[in-house]
Chimera marker file (.cmm) of the C-alpha trace (Angstrom):
<marker_set name="trace">
<marker id="1" x="85.903" y="90.469" z="140.698" r="1" g="1" b="0" radius="0.5"/>
<marker id="2" x="84.124" y="87.193" z="139.938" r="1" g="1" b="0" radius="0.5"/>
<marker id="3" x="81.957" y="85.351" z="142.439" r="1" g="1" b="0" radius="0.5"/>
<marker id="4" x="84.276" y="82.330" z="142.369" r="1" g="1" b="0" radius="0.5"/>
<marker id="5" x="87.043" y="84.492" z="143.847" r="1" g="1" b="0" radius="0.5"/>
<marker id="6" x="84.848" y="85.004" z="146.919" r="1" g="1" b="0" radius="0.5"/>
<marker id="7" x="84.195" y="81.285" z="147.324" r="1" g="1" b="0" radius="0.5"/>
<marker id="8" x="85.841" y="79.407" z="150.148" r="1" g="1" b="0" radius="0.5"/>
<marker id="9" x="87.122" y="75.887" z="149.612" r="1" g="1" b="0" radius="0.5"/>
<marker id="10" x="85.573" y="73.679" z="152.254" r="1" g="1" b="0" radius="0.5"/>
<marker id="11" x="85.591" y="70.046" z="153.260" r="1" g="1" b="0" radius="0.5"/>
<marker id="12" x="82.515" y="68.027" z="154.231" r="1" g="1" b="0" radius="0.5"/>
<marker id="13" x="83.437" y="65.256" z="156.666" r="1" g="1" b="0" radius="0.5"/>
<marker id="14" x="80.800" y="62.552" z="157.132" r="1" g="1" b="0" radius="0.5"/>
<marker id="15" x="80.384" y="61.556" z="160.764" r="1" g="1" b="0" radius="0.5"/>
<marker id="16" x="77.617" y="59.517" z="162.380" r="1" g="1" b="0" radius="0.5"/>
<marker id="17" x="74.589" y="61.790" z="162.641" r="1" g="1" b="0" radius="0.5"/>
<marker id="18" x="75.679" y="64.365" z="160.061" r="1" g="1" b="0" radius="0.5"/>
<marker id="19" x="78.480" y="66.131" z="158.245" r="1" g="1" b="0" radius="0.5"/>
<marker id="20" x="81.044" y="68.595" z="159.467" r="1" g="1" b="0" radius="0.5"/>
<marker id="21" x="81.971" y="71.595" z="157.340" r="1" g="1" b="0" radius="0.5"/>
<marker id="22" x="85.505" y="72.890" z="157.736" r="1" g="1" b="0" radius="0.5"/>
<marker id="23" x="87.736" y="75.201" z="155.715" r="1" g="1" b="0" radius="0.5"/>
<marker id="24" x="89.984" y="73.159" z="153.442" r="1" g="1" b="0" radius="0.5"/>
<marker id="25" x="93.020" y="74.863" z="154.998" r="1" g="1" b="0" radius="0.5"/>
<marker id="26" x="92.096" y="73.355" z="158.383" r="1" g="1" b="0" radius="0.5"/>
<marker id="27" x="92.542" y="69.779" z="157.132" r="1" g="1" b="0" radius="0.5"/>
<marker id="28" x="96.209" y="68.741" z="157.168" r="1" g="1" b="0" radius="0.5"/>
<marker id="29" x="95.712" y="65.260" z="155.715" r="1" g="1" b="0" radius="0.5"/>
<marker id="30" x="93.249" y="62.398" z="155.407" r="1" g="1" b="0" radius="0.5"/>
<marker id="31" x="94.576" y="58.941" z="156.314" r="1" g="1" b="0" radius="0.5"/>
<marker id="32" x="93.141" y="55.441" z="156.509" r="1" g="1" b="0" radius="0.5"/>
<marker id="33" x="91.560" y="54.505" z="159.818" r="1" g="1" b="0" radius="0.5"/>
<marker id="34" x="93.365" y="52.108" z="162.105" r="1" g="1" b="0" radius="0.5"/>
<marker id="35" x="92.372" y="51.358" z="165.670" r="1" g="1" b="0" radius="0.5"/>
<marker id="36" x="93.897" y="54.099" z="167.875" r="1" g="1" b="0" radius="0.5"/>
<marker id="37" x="95.897" y="53.238" z="170.964" r="1" g="1" b="0" radius="0.5"/>
<marker id="38" x="93.559" y="53.581" z="173.958" r="1" g="1" b="0" radius="0.5"/>
<marker id="39" x="94.235" y="56.308" z="176.503" r="1" g="1" b="0" radius="0.5"/>
<marker id="40" x="93.535" y="55.095" z="180.029" r="1" g="1" b="0" radius="0.5"/>
<marker id="41" x="90.986" y="57.244" z="181.838" r="1" g="1" b="0" radius="0.5"/>
<marker id="42" x="89.908" y="59.134" z="178.701" r="1" g="1" b="0" radius="0.5"/>
<marker id="43" x="86.199" y="59.742" z="177.996" r="1" g="1" b="0" radius="0.5"/>
<marker id="44" x="84.497" y="57.469" z="175.436" r="1" g="1" b="0" radius="0.5"/>
<marker id="45" x="84.480" y="60.165" z="172.749" r="1" g="1" b="0" radius="0.5"/>
<marker id="46" x="88.291" y="60.288" z="172.866" r="1" g="1" b="0" radius="0.5"/>
<marker id="47" x="88.937" y="57.037" z="171.029" r="1" g="1" b="0" radius="0.5"/>
<marker id="48" x="92.667" y="57.016" z="171.638" r="1" g="1" b="0" radius="0.5"/>
<marker id="49" x="95.853" y="58.205" z="169.990" r="1" g="1" b="0" radius="0.5"/>
<marker id="50" x="97.306" y="57.530" z="166.564" r="1" g="1" b="0" radius="0.5"/>
<marker id="51" x="100.807" y="58.115" z="165.283" r="1" g="1" b="0" radius="0.5"/>
<marker id="52" x="101.168" y="60.574" z="162.413" r="1" g="1" b="0" radius="0.5"/>
<marker id="53" x="104.376" y="62.207" z="161.168" r="1" g="1" b="0" radius="0.5"/>
<marker id="54" x="106.082" y="61.914" z="164.533" r="1" g="1" b="0" radius="0.5"/>
<marker id="55" x="103.054" y="63.201" z="166.473" r="1" g="1" b="0" radius="0.5"/>
<marker id="56" x="100.774" y="61.293" z="168.793" r="1" g="1" b="0" radius="0.5"/>
<marker id="57" x="97.356" y="62.562" z="167.713" r="1" g="1" b="0" radius="0.5"/>
<marker id="58" x="94.232" y="62.393" z="169.855" r="1" g="1" b="0" radius="0.5"/>
<marker id="59" x="91.505" y="60.732" z="167.757" r="1" g="1" b="0" radius="0.5"/>
<marker id="60" x="87.926" y="61.636" z="168.550" r="1" g="1" b="0" radius="0.5"/>
<marker id="61" x="84.445" y="60.589" z="167.627" r="1" g="1" b="0" radius="0.5"/>
<marker id="62" x="82.613" y="63.870" z="166.998" r="1" g="1" b="0" radius="0.5"/>
<marker id="63" x="79.160" y="62.259" z="167.328" r="1" g="1" b="0" radius="0.5"/>
<marker id="64" x="80.030" y="60.869" z="170.764" r="1" g="1" b="0" radius="0.5"/>
<marker id="65" x="81.481" y="64.226" z="171.821" r="1" g="1" b="0" radius="0.5"/>
<marker id="66" x="78.248" y="66.095" z="171.038" r="1" g="1" b="0" radius="0.5"/>
<marker id="67" x="75.856" y="63.335" z="172.137" r="1" g="1" b="0" radius="0.5"/>
<marker id="68" x="74.669" y="62.100" z="168.733" r="1" g="1" b="0" radius="0.5"/>
<marker id="69" x="74.129" y="58.431" z="167.947" r="1" g="1" b="0" radius="0.5"/>
<marker id="70" x="77.520" y="57.131" z="166.940" r="1" g="1" b="0" radius="0.5"/>
<marker id="71" x="78.705" y="54.444" z="164.604" r="1" g="1" b="0" radius="0.5"/>
<marker id="72" x="81.827" y="52.404" z="165.038" r="1" g="1" b="0" radius="0.5"/>
<marker id="73" x="84.470" y="52.862" z="162.388" r="1" g="1" b="0" radius="0.5"/>
<marker id="74" x="83.759" y="50.572" z="159.463" r="1" g="1" b="0" radius="0.5"/>
<marker id="75" x="85.655" y="49.380" z="156.452" r="1" g="1" b="0" radius="0.5"/>
<marker id="76" x="86.559" y="52.462" z="154.422" r="1" g="1" b="0" radius="0.5"/>
<marker id="77" x="86.611" y="54.789" z="157.423" r="1" g="1" b="0" radius="0.5"/>
<marker id="78" x="89.153" y="57.585" z="157.302" r="1" g="1" b="0" radius="0.5"/>
<marker id="79" x="90.761" y="59.900" z="159.800" r="1" g="1" b="0" radius="0.5"/>
<marker id="80" x="90.846" y="63.625" z="159.057" r="1" g="1" b="0" radius="0.5"/>
<marker id="81" x="93.911" y="65.199" z="160.659" r="1" g="1" b="0" radius="0.5"/>
<marker id="82" x="92.982" y="68.750" z="161.645" r="1" g="1" b="0" radius="0.5"/>
<marker id="83" x="95.239" y="71.689" z="162.404" r="1" g="1" b="0" radius="0.5"/>
<marker id="84" x="94.498" y="72.974" z="165.881" r="1" g="1" b="0" radius="0.5"/>
<marker id="85" x="93.681" y="76.679" z="166.129" r="1" g="1" b="0" radius="0.5"/>
<marker id="86" x="94.270" y="77.308" z="169.825" r="1" g="1" b="0" radius="0.5"/>
<marker id="87" x="98.056" y="77.676" z="169.792" r="1" g="1" b="0" radius="0.5"/>
<marker id="88" x="98.602" y="74.932" z="172.381" r="1" g="1" b="0" radius="0.5"/>
<marker id="89" x="102.107" y="73.542" z="171.689" r="1" g="1" b="0" radius="0.5"/>
<marker id="90" x="101.061" y="70.172" z="173.174" r="1" g="1" b="0" radius="0.5"/>
<marker id="91" x="98.114" y="69.933" z="170.763" r="1" g="1" b="0" radius="0.5"/>
<marker id="92" x="99.060" y="71.247" z="167.290" r="1" g="1" b="0" radius="0.5"/>
<marker id="93" x="96.888" y="68.605" z="165.581" r="1" g="1" b="0" radius="0.5"/>
<marker id="94" x="94.027" y="66.293" z="166.409" r="1" g="1" b="0" radius="0.5"/>
<marker id="95" x="91.999" y="63.850" z="164.356" r="1" g="1" b="0" radius="0.5"/>
<marker id="96" x="88.333" y="63.121" z="163.677" r="1" g="1" b="0" radius="0.5"/>
<marker id="97" x="87.007" y="59.790" z="162.422" r="1" g="1" b="0" radius="0.5"/>
<marker id="98" x="85.185" y="60.124" z="159.091" r="1" g="1" b="0" radius="0.5"/>
<marker id="99" x="82.775" y="57.529" z="157.687" r="1" g="1" b="0" radius="0.5"/>
<marker id="100" x="84.377" y="57.872" z="154.268" r="1" g="1" b="0" radius="0.5"/>
<marker id="101" x="86.650" y="60.119" z="152.309" r="1" g="1" b="0" radius="0.5"/>
<marker id="102" x="85.870" y="63.810" z="153.023" r="1" g="1" b="0" radius="0.5"/>
<marker id="103" x="84.425" y="65.741" z="150.077" r="1" g="1" b="0" radius="0.5"/>
<marker id="104" x="85.743" y="69.062" z="148.807" r="1" g="1" b="0" radius="0.5"/>
<marker id="105" x="83.071" y="71.726" z="148.304" r="1" g="1" b="0" radius="0.5"/>
<marker id="106" x="83.070" y="75.288" z="147.091" r="1" g="1" b="0" radius="0.5"/>
<marker id="107" x="81.210" y="77.501" z="149.547" r="1" g="1" b="0" radius="0.5"/>
<marker id="108" x="79.793" y="80.802" z="148.333" r="1" g="1" b="0" radius="0.5"/>
<marker id="109" x="77.697" y="83.325" z="150.243" r="1" g="1" b="0" radius="0.5"/>
<marker id="110" x="74.625" y="82.751" z="148.114" r="1" g="1" b="0" radius="0.5"/>
<marker id="111" x="74.765" y="78.960" z="148.662" r="1" g="1" b="0" radius="0.5"/>
<marker id="112" x="75.363" y="79.070" z="152.433" r="1" g="1" b="0" radius="0.5"/>
<marker id="113" x="72.630" y="79.804" z="154.953" r="1" g="1" b="0" radius="0.5"/>
<marker id="114" x="72.283" y="79.251" z="158.675" r="1" g="1" b="0" radius="0.5"/>
<marker id="115" x="69.602" y="76.882" z="159.915" r="1" g="1" b="0" radius="0.5"/>
<marker id="116" x="68.033" y="78.108" z="163.131" r="1" g="1" b="0" radius="0.5"/>
<marker id="117" x="66.119" y="74.967" z="164.095" r="1" g="1" b="0" radius="0.5"/>
<marker id="118" x="68.175" y="74.232" z="167.212" r="1" g="1" b="0" radius="0.5"/>
<marker id="119" x="67.444" y="76.226" z="170.338" r="1" g="1" b="0" radius="0.5"/>
<marker id="120" x="70.867" y="75.529" z="171.812" r="1" g="1" b="0" radius="0.5"/>
<marker id="121" x="73.743" y="73.867" z="170.014" r="1" g="1" b="0" radius="0.5"/>
<marker id="122" x="75.554" y="71.060" z="171.811" r="1" g="1" b="0" radius="0.5"/>
<marker id="123" x="78.967" y="71.925" z="173.233" r="1" g="1" b="0" radius="0.5"/>
<marker id="124" x="81.388" y="71.700" z="170.304" r="1" g="1" b="0" radius="0.5"/>
<marker id="125" x="78.880" y="72.865" z="167.666" r="1" g="1" b="0" radius="0.5"/>
<marker id="126" x="79.122" y="76.430" z="166.345" r="1" g="1" b="0" radius="0.5"/>
<marker id="127" x="76.251" y="76.383" z="163.831" r="1" g="1" b="0" radius="0.5"/>
<marker id="128" x="74.075" y="74.275" z="161.576" r="1" g="1" b="0" radius="0.5"/>
<marker id="129" x="74.098" y="75.372" z="157.932" r="1" g="1" b="0" radius="0.5"/>
<marker id="130" x="72.672" y="74.568" z="154.524" r="1" g="1" b="0" radius="0.5"/>
<marker id="131" x="75.064" y="74.522" z="151.544" r="1" g="1" b="0" radius="0.5"/>
<marker id="132" x="73.013" y="74.014" z="148.424" r="1" g="1" b="0" radius="0.5"/>
<marker id="133" x="71.439" y="70.586" z="148.982" r="1" g="1" b="0" radius="0.5"/>
<marker id="134" x="73.700" y="69.627" z="151.901" r="1" g="1" b="0" radius="0.5"/>
<marker id="135" x="73.090" y="70.247" z="155.591" r="1" g="1" b="0" radius="0.5"/>
<marker id="136" x="76.217" y="70.447" z="157.724" r="1" g="1" b="0" radius="0.5"/>
<marker id="137" x="77.502" y="71.325" z="161.159" r="1" g="1" b="0" radius="0.5"/>
<marker id="138" x="80.232" y="73.896" z="161.665" r="1" g="1" b="0" radius="0.5"/>
<marker id="139" x="82.153" y="72.639" z="164.681" r="1" g="1" b="0" radius="0.5"/>
<marker id="140" x="83.439" y="74.956" z="167.390" r="1" g="1" b="0" radius="0.5"/>
<marker id="141" x="87.044" y="73.828" z="167.029" r="1" g="1" b="0" radius="0.5"/>
<marker id="142" x="88.428" y="75.940" z="169.876" r="1" g="1" b="0" radius="0.5"/>
<marker id="143" x="85.967" y="74.350" z="172.305" r="1" g="1" b="0" radius="0.5"/>
<marker id="144" x="86.745" y="70.892" z="170.911" r="1" g="1" b="0" radius="0.5"/>
<marker id="145" x="90.470" y="71.535" z="171.426" r="1" g="1" b="0" radius="0.5"/>
<marker id="146" x="89.869" y="72.663" z="175.020" r="1" g="1" b="0" radius="0.5"/>
<marker id="147" x="87.804" y="69.529" z="175.706" r="1" g="1" b="0" radius="0.5"/>
<marker id="148" x="90.556" y="67.313" z="174.253" r="1" g="1" b="0" radius="0.5"/>
<marker id="149" x="93.239" y="69.079" z="176.294" r="1" g="1" b="0" radius="0.5"/>
<marker id="150" x="91.142" y="68.788" z="179.455" r="1" g="1" b="0" radius="0.5"/>
<marker id="151" x="90.470" y="65.069" z="178.826" r="1" g="1" b="0" radius="0.5"/>
<marker id="152" x="94.159" y="64.364" z="178.174" r="1" g="1" b="0" radius="0.5"/>
<marker id="153" x="95.108" y="66.244" z="181.363" r="1" g="1" b="0" radius="0.5"/>
<marker id="154" x="92.691" y="64.180" z="183.463" r="1" g="1" b="0" radius="0.5"/>
<marker id="155" x="93.784" y="60.914" z="181.833" r="1" g="1" b="0" radius="0.5"/>
<marker id="156" x="97.493" y="61.580" z="182.467" r="1" g="1" b="0" radius="0.5"/>
<link id1="1" id2="2" r="1" g="1" b="0" radius="0.2"/>
<link id1="2" id2="3" r="1" g="1" b="0" radius="0.2"/>
<link id1="3" id2="4" r="1" g="1" b="0" radius="0.2"/>
<link id1="4" id2="5" r="1" g="1" b="0" radius="0.2"/>
<link id1="5" id2="6" r="1" g="1" b="0" radius="0.2"/>
<link id1="6" id2="7" r="1" g="1" b="0" radius="0.2"/>
<link id1="7" id2="8" r="1" g="1" b="0" radius="0.2"/>
<link id1="8" id2="9" r="1" g="1" b="0" radius="0.2"/>
<link id1="9" id2="10" r="1" g="1" b="0" radius="0.2"/>
<link id1="10" id2="11" r="1" g="1" b="0" radius="0.2"/>
<link id1="11" id2="12" r="1" g="1" b="0" radius="0.2"/>
<link id1="12" id2="13" r="1" g="1" b="0" radius="0.2"/>
<link id1="13" id2="14" r="1" g="1" b="0" radius="0.2"/>
<link id1="14" id2="15" r="1" g="1" b="0" radius="0.2"/>
<link id1="15" id2="16" r="1" g="1" b="0" radius="0.2"/>
<link id1="16" id2="17" r="1" g="1" b="0" radius="0.2"/>
<link id1="17" id2="18" r="1" g="1" b="0" radius="0.2"/>
<link id1="18" id2="19" r="1" g="1" b="0" radius="0.2"/>
<link id1="19" id2="20" r="1" g="1" b="0" radius="0.2"/>
<link id1="20" id2="21" r="1" g="1" b="0" radius="0.2"/>
<link id1="21" id2="22" r="1" g="1" b="0" radius="0.2"/>
<link id1="22" id2="23" r="1" g="1" b="0" radius="0.2"/>
<link id1="23" id2="24" r="1" g="1" b="0" radius="0.2"/>
<link id1="24" id2="25" r="1" g="1" b="0" radius="0.2"/>
<link id1="25" id2="26" r="1" g="1" b="0" radius="0.2"/>
<link id1="26" id2="27" r="1" g="1" b="0" radius="0.2"/>
<link id1="27" id2="28" r="1" g="1" b="0" radius="0.2"/>
<link id1="28" id2="29" r="1" g="1" b="0" radius="0.2"/>
<link id1="29" id2="30" r="1" g="1" b="0" radius="0.2"/>
<link id1="30" id2="31" r="1" g="1" b="0" radius="0.2"/>
<link id1="31" id2="32" r="1" g="1" b="0" radius="0.2"/>
<link id1="32" id2="33" r="1" g="1" b="0" radius="0.2"/>
<link id1="33" id2="34" r="1" g="1" b="0" radius="0.2"/>
<link id1="34" id2="35" r="1" g="1" b="0" radius="0.2"/>
<link id1="35" id2="36" r="1" g="1" b="0" radius="0.2"/>
<link id1="36" id2="37" r="1" g="1" b="0" radius="0.2"/>
<link id1="37" id2="38" r="1" g="1" b="0" radius="0.2"/>
<link id1="38" id2="39" r="1" g="1" b="0" radius="0.2"/>
<link id1="39" id2="40" r="1" g="1" b="0" radius="0.2"/>
<link id1="40" id2="41" r="1" g="1" b="0" radius="0.2"/>
<link id1="41" id2="42" r="1" g="1" b="0" radius="0.2"/>
<link id1="42" id2="43" r="1" g="1" b="0" radius="0.2"/>
<link id1="43" id2="44" r="1" g="1" b="0" radius="0.2"/>
<link id1="44" id2="45" r="1" g="1" b="0" radius="0.2"/>
<link id1="45" id2="46" r="1" g="1" b="0" radius="0.2"/>
<link id1="46" id2="47" r="1" g="1" b="0" radius="0.2"/>
<link id1="47" id2="48" r="1" g="1" b="0" radius="0.2"/>
<link id1="48" id2="49" r="1" g="1" b="0" radius="0.2"/>
<link id1="49" id2="50" r="1" g="1" b="0" radius="0.2"/>
<link id1="50" id2="51" r="1" g="1" b="0" radius="0.2"/>
<link id1="51" id2="52" r="1" g="1" b="0" radius="0.2"/>
<link id1="52" id2="53" r="1" g="1" b="0" radius="0.2"/>
<link id1="53" id2="54" r="1" g="1" b="0" radius="0.2"/>
<link id1="54" id2="55" r="1" g="1" b="0" radius="0.2"/>
<link id1="55" id2="56" r="1" g="1" b="0" radius="0.2"/>
<link id1="56" id2="57" r="1" g="1" b="0" radius="0.2"/>
<link id1="57" id2="58" r="1" g="1" b="0" radius="0.2"/>
<link id1="58" id2="59" r="1" g="1" b="0" radius="0.2"/>
<link id1="59" id2="60" r="1" g="1" b="0" radius="0.2"/>
<link id1="60" id2="61" r="1" g="1" b="0" radius="0.2"/>
<link id1="61" id2="62" r="1" g="1" b="0" radius="0.2"/>
<link id1="62" id2="63" r="1" g="1" b="0" radius="0.2"/>
<link id1="63" id2="64" r="1" g="1" b="0" radius="0.2"/>
<link id1="64" id2="65" r="1" g="1" b="0" radius="0.2"/>
<link id1="65" id2="66" r="1" g="1" b="0" radius="0.2"/>
<link id1="66" id2="67" r="1" g="1" b="0" radius="0.2"/>
<link id1="67" id2="68" r="1" g="1" b="0" radius="0.2"/>
<link id1="68" id2="69" r="1" g="1" b="0" radius="0.2"/>
<link id1="69" id2="70" r="1" g="1" b="0" radius="0.2"/>
<link id1="70" id2="71" r="1" g="1" b="0" radius="0.2"/>
<link id1="71" id2="72" r="1" g="1" b="0" radius="0.2"/>
<link id1="72" id2="73" r="1" g="1" b="0" radius="0.2"/>
<link id1="73" id2="74" r="1" g="1" b="0" radius="0.2"/>
<link id1="74" id2="75" r="1" g="1" b="0" radius="0.2"/>
<link id1="75" id2="76" r="1" g="1" b="0" radius="0.2"/>
<link id1="76" id2="77" r="1" g="1" b="0" radius="0.2"/>
<link id1="77" id2="78" r="1" g="1" b="0" radius="0.2"/>
<link id1="78" id2="79" r="1" g="1" b="0" radius="0.2"/>
<link id1="79" id2="80" r="1" g="1" b="0" radius="0.2"/>
<link id1="80" id2="81" r="1" g="1" b="0" radius="0.2"/>
<link id1="81" id2="82" r="1" g="1" b="0" radius="0.2"/>
<link id1="82" id2="83" r="1" g="1" b="0" radius="0.2"/>
<link id1="83" id2="84" r="1" g="1" b="0" radius="0.2"/>
<link id1="84" id2="85" r="1" g="1" b="0" radius="0.2"/>
<link id1="85" id2="86" r="1" g="1" b="0" radius="0.2"/>
<link id1="86" id2="87" r="1" g="1" b="0" radius="0.2"/>
<link id1="87" id2="88" r="1" g="1" b="0" radius="0.2"/>
<link id1="88" id2="89" r="1" g="1" b="0" radius="0.2"/>
<link id1="89" id2="90" r="1" g="1" b="0" radius="0.2"/>
<link id1="90" id2="91" r="1" g="1" b="0" radius="0.2"/>
<link id1="91" id2="92" r="1" g="1" b="0" radius="0.2"/>
<link id1="92" id2="93" r="1" g="1" b="0" radius="0.2"/>
<link id1="93" id2="94" r="1" g="1" b="0" radius="0.2"/>
<link id1="94" id2="95" r="1" g="1" b="0" radius="0.2"/>
<link id1="95" id2="96" r="1" g="1" b="0" radius="0.2"/>
<link id1="96" id2="97" r="1" g="1" b="0" radius="0.2"/>
<link id1="97" id2="98" r="1" g="1" b="0" radius="0.2"/>
<link id1="98" id2="99" r="1" g="1" b="0" radius="0.2"/>
<link id1="99" id2="100" r="1" g="1" b="0" radius="0.2"/>
<link id1="100" id2="101" r="1" g="1" b="0" radius="0.2"/>
<link id1="101" id2="102" r="1" g="1" b="0" radius="0.2"/>
<link id1="102" id2="103" r="1" g="1" b="0" radius="0.2"/>
<link id1="103" id2="104" r="1" g="1" b="0" radius="0.2"/>
<link id1="104" id2="105" r="1" g="1" b="0" radius="0.2"/>
<link id1="105" id2="106" r="1" g="1" b="0" radius="0.2"/>
<link id1="106" id2="107" r="1" g="1" b="0" radius="0.2"/>
<link id1="107" id2="108" r="1" g="1" b="0" radius="0.2"/>
<link id1="108" id2="109" r="1" g="1" b="0" radius="0.2"/>
<link id1="109" id2="110" r="1" g="1" b="0" radius="0.2"/>
<link id1="110" id2="111" r="1" g="1" b="0" radius="0.2"/>
<link id1="111" id2="112" r="1" g="1" b="0" radius="0.2"/>
<link id1="112" id2="113" r="1" g="1" b="0" radius="0.2"/>
<link id1="113" id2="114" r="1" g="1" b="0" radius="0.2"/>
<link id1="114" id2="115" r="1" g="1" b="0" radius="0.2"/>
<link id1="115" id2="116" r="1" g="1" b="0" radius="0.2"/>
<link id1="116" id2="117" r="1" g="1" b="0" radius="0.2"/>
<link id1="117" id2="118" r="1" g="1" b="0" radius="0.2"/>
<link id1="118" id2="119" r="1" g="1" b="0" radius="0.2"/>
<link id1="119" id2="120" r="1" g="1" b="0" radius="0.2"/>
<link id1="120" id2="121" r="1" g="1" b="0" radius="0.2"/>
<link id1="121" id2="122" r="1" g="1" b="0" radius="0.2"/>
<link id1="122" id2="123" r="1" g="1" b="0" radius="0.2"/>
<link id1="123" id2="124" r="1" g="1" b="0" radius="0.2"/>
<link id1="124" id2="125" r="1" g="1" b="0" radius="0.2"/>
<link id1="125" id2="126" r="1" g="1" b="0" radius="0.2"/>
<link id1="126" id2="127" r="1" g="1" b="0" radius="0.2"/>
<link id1="127" id2="128" r="1" g="1" b="0" radius="0.2"/>
<link id1="128" id2="129" r="1" g="1" b="0" radius="0.2"/>
<link id1="129" id2="130" r="1" g="1" b="0" radius="0.2"/>
<link id1="130" id2="131" r="1" g="1" b="0" radius="0.2"/>
<link id1="131" id2="132" r="1" g="1" b="0" radius="0.2"/>
<link id1="132" id2="133" r="1" g="1" b="0" radius="0.2"/>
<link id1="133" id2="134" r="1" g="1" b="0" radius="0.2"/>
<link id1="134" id2="135" r="1" g="1" b="0" radius="0.2"/>
<link id1="135" id2="136" r="1" g="1" b="0" radius="0.2"/>
<link id1="136" id2="137" r="1" g="1" b="0" radius="0.2"/>
<link id1="137" id2="138" r="1" g="1" b="0" radius="0.2"/>
<link id1="138" id2="139" r="1" g="1" b="0" radius="0.2"/>
<link id1="139" id2="140" r="1" g="1" b="0" radius="0.2"/>
<link id1="140" id2="141" r="1" g="1" b="0" radius="0.2"/>
<link id1="141" id2="142" r="1" g="1" b="0" radius="0.2"/>
<link id1="142" id2="143" r="1" g="1" b="0" radius="0.2"/>
<link id1="143" id2="144" r="1" g="1" b="0" radius="0.2"/>
<link id1="144" id2="145" r="1" g="1" b="0" radius="0.2"/>
<link id1="145" id2="146" r="1" g="1" b="0" radius="0.2"/>
<link id1="146" id2="147" r="1" g="1" b="0" radius="0.2"/>
<link id1="147" id2="148" r="1" g="1" b="0" radius="0.2"/>
<link id1="148" id2="149" r="1" g="1" b="0" radius="0.2"/>
<link id1="149" id2="150" r="1" g="1" b="0" radius="0.2"/>
<link id1="150" id2="151" r="1" g="1" b="0" radius="0.2"/>
<link id1="151" id2="152" r="1" g="1" b="0" radius="0.2"/>
<link id1="152" id2="153" r="1" g="1" b="0" radius="0.2"/>
<link id1="153" id2="154" r="1" g="1" b="0" radius="0.2"/>
<link id1="154" id2="155" r="1" g="1" b="0" radius="0.2"/>
<link id1="155" id2="156" r="1" g="1" b="0" radius="0.2"/>
</marker_set>
């Protein structure tokens, strides 16, 4: 079996303060950014809701969620629509603002290594990794989904 058969297709999503690394299969679509409809009573990191394929998607700023310096969406910003993993029928998808078009990467075991320079990861961060020359964050998507669901419940 060749090494390329063991590679995982990933997506690097540029967000203020870093890049997120997700499996390619987790990204449903990438769309152009447009100002989301505000959700009254929602925390600042929950930017609002956007319409996509009949769904009303919560749109979040990952940097604001984890306490990093954040940038406002600029010209060329995109929205990565992510498949939720938690099985919540009210939240099958959510979206993350990206500072540009996400980049496909091939992730192999020999190119991926954990970086242990953080004592404790912020809530919503699973790990910090090095992929070749790139440093990325692996988000804790289940925690992110729970935080979104909780915020939507309080805002309702």
